[in-house]
N, C-alpha and C positions, 0 to 999 in steps of 0.2 A: 844367461844372456841378459844384458842390462839395457836400459833405455833412459832417456832424459825425462824427468818428471815435469819440468817446466816452471816449477814454483821456486822463487828465490829462497835459498837456504837448503833446498833439497835438490841434489843433482841427479845422481843415478839411482834408478829403482829397478828391481828385477821383473822380468816378465813373469806372469803368474800371480802377481801381487793383487790382493783385493783390499783396497784402502777405503777409509771413510773420513769424512770431515763434517763439521757442524758450522753453520752460518746463522746470522741473525737477519741480514737484510739482502734484498735483491742485488745491491751493489757489491756486497761481500761475495755473494755467489758468483756473479759475473767476474769479479777480480780473481777468483780461484780458477774457474773453468776456462776462461779465455787463454791464459798462458799454458794450462794443462793441454788443451787441444792444439794450440799452435806448435808446441813441442812435439806432439804426436805426429802432426802433419809433416813437420820438418824432418822427422825420423822415418818417413815413408810408412807410417801406420795408417790403416783405415780407421777412421774415427766416427763413432756413432754417439750422438748427444741426444739423450731422451730427456725432454724438458717437462716441467710442471710448474704451477704457480710457485713462486712469484716471478719466474723467468721463463716465459714461453718461447717457442721456436723463433718467432719474429724478433723477440727481445734478444735472444742469443745471437742472431745474425747482426743486429744493431750493435751489440757489445763487441763483436769481432771487428766490425767496421770502425767503431769509435776508438778501438785500440790500434787502428792503422793497419789491420790485416785484411788483405783482399781474399775473401773466401770463395769468390766466384769460380776460379779455375778448379778448386778442390771439389766444390759442389757439382760442377759440370761432369767431371770424370768419375764421380762416386767415391772419392777418397774421404769426403765428409758428408755425413747424413745427419740432419737435425730434424727431429720430429717431436711433436707434443706427445705426452704420455698417452692421451686418449686415442691418438692415431696409431702409434706404434703397437700398443698392447690391445688393440681392438680384438685381434684374434687371440693373443696370448692370455687375455683376461679370462678365457674359458679353460685355460690349460693349467695343469698342476705345475708345481715348482720344477720338477724334473724335466717337464716338457719345455719350460722357458729356458732352463740351463742348456738343453739340447739345441734350442734355437740359437743361443749365443755361440755354442761350439760349432754349429753350422756356419755362422757368420765368420768365425775365425778361419774355418777351412776355406771359405770363399775368398777371404782376404789373402790368405797365403797363396792360394791357387792363382790369384790375380797379380801376384808379385809384390804384395805388401810385406813388410817385415813383421807385422803383427796387427792386432786389433786393440783399439783404445776405446773404452766406453765409460759412460756415466749415466746415472739416473737420479733424478730428484724425487723424493718419496712423499711429498706433501699430499699426494692423492689418497693416502690411507685414511679410511673413514672411521673404523671402529676398533675396539680391542681385539675382536676376532681377526680382522684384517691384519692387525699388527702381529699377532702370533703366527699367522700363516706366512707373512712376509719375513719374519725373523727365521722361520724354518727354511725359507728360500735362501736367505742370506747365508745361512750355515752351509747349505748345499753348494752355493756358489763358491764359498771359501774352500771347500774340499775339491770341487770339480775343476776350478781354474788353476790349481797348483800345477806348475810345470808347463803350462800352456803359453802360447804367444799372445797373451791377453793381459792388458793393464786395466784395472777397474778402480774408479773413484766414485763411491756412493756419497751423495750429499743429503744431509738431514738438517732441518731447521730447528733451532733452539726455541723453546717456548711451550706454553700450555694450550695454544690455539690448535685448531684442526690441522693435523699433519705435523705438529711441532713435537719436540722431544723434551720431556721433563727428565729429572735425574735418573729415574728407573729406566726409562727408554734409552737414555745415553749409555748406560751400562750395558743394556741388551745389545745395542749396536756395536759397541767396542768389543764385546766378547765374540762377535761373529765376523770380524774382519782381521786381517793379518796385522794391520796397524791403523793408527789414527793420525791424520795430519792436523797440526794445530798451528795457529799464528798468534802467539800471545801479544807481542808488541812489534818487533822487527823481524822480518824473515819468517820462514816456516820451519817447523821441526817435526820429526816423526816420534810419536808416542807408541809404545808397544804394550 
């Protein structure tokens, strides 16, 4: 089963796909995630946007508004949920990777039971603090890649380029790309899928 990605140049993507992309600025991140979620909402998917610096929940809402999208009705009926990382993972922070994956699969089951065609999610990972956090999170990403295959879930993980806290240098970029089905890239015009 296929759905609309929402990004110019990439039309249909399969459910069960676990994608990643890299960005440099808050504006690039918003320009990626706004059309991604608008497409999901228009496809009757339940959308969960987990935010972290440099684009927090209130910034995400502002980005949707600035793009001319009225998120209010979707928020009111629970089709769209936008939460800061610290709020969403307050409980999950004590859980192991498999427990977090189970939490996502439960969200998928709730979405399907409520009449949605699937679940669309994203998480920005600038919250990672140390090398140990990075290794644990890469194990989690690998588990997500295996666990979401064939599910009614579309996932786009966003990683910031750079040497700063939460940023990806070349070795980390490689780690990320190895643990996702594909990487979305925007070299100049439009988007493309790298495998």
